[in-house]
Steps between C-alpha positions, in 0.01 A plus 500: 500500500785738564599493126138608402495795737846603383394487133214737573740738698715515188221556262370791735848654516558500111144514369499880452863583538690335219396431145833515319876479566806627295743236396874580480467588128248761586200302358185501717327165569217382708585479860499141642559472876531129463838552344605660830373206693672252267834687531483523886393134502792383294738680729330359817504140374867524383596584857234274652383787715134531400226390264209652316303647781805708628576599151143632461528694830839648391344593168218695685779701678669567176173618340420724796840664478474538112156650543617762744795591280295499173347838512354486153811340349505169316717274696820346336630130519817628647311711775279211589806276527672765725196488729504118505864524622398751749218292646719183504783669692256654739355152565655212697592325164848627460628196308207555243587870478860432417397226257258736325757781489763260360258380237419854392873574470563198289203591272630860466850374404340256240289789356811718471682225318210428271470876422865530424491192290201639295680825452820326386293265268316804358804702449674199334202452280494870395882474438472189279211665296700831487211692657606838603305789664557818310493838692133539395401229720356266240646165429691447197573158362764408265446169338807299403492299173532149558711330235453137435 
């Protein structure tokens, strides 16, 4: 029965507060509080500190804090994750807080590597196609003749 009560509390907290969230690339998508529960639950299970009910309670705390800080702004993924860290470090679940922070750090490094790789691949593709950007700002493509 605890889980059912908790579900309704979460619905009450977010029902009128959050309709969308900004992803890292700036795109707005529908807000899904269940993703917060899932992230917190994965961290809690990884450290064997708690299960779903506690993840739901922690999510309520995250949403309450986010709601107070929102003030008409659309929340960001990064901002919500910062609040999750804050709530975890403010709780008795220190191992989970550390695991969550370590996971975020790893993901940030991976994103940086992926972004760097994409830039290098794009630059290499442009160089191999002799794509240059003239001062006017438009792209100019010079095609090489391929001899057989």
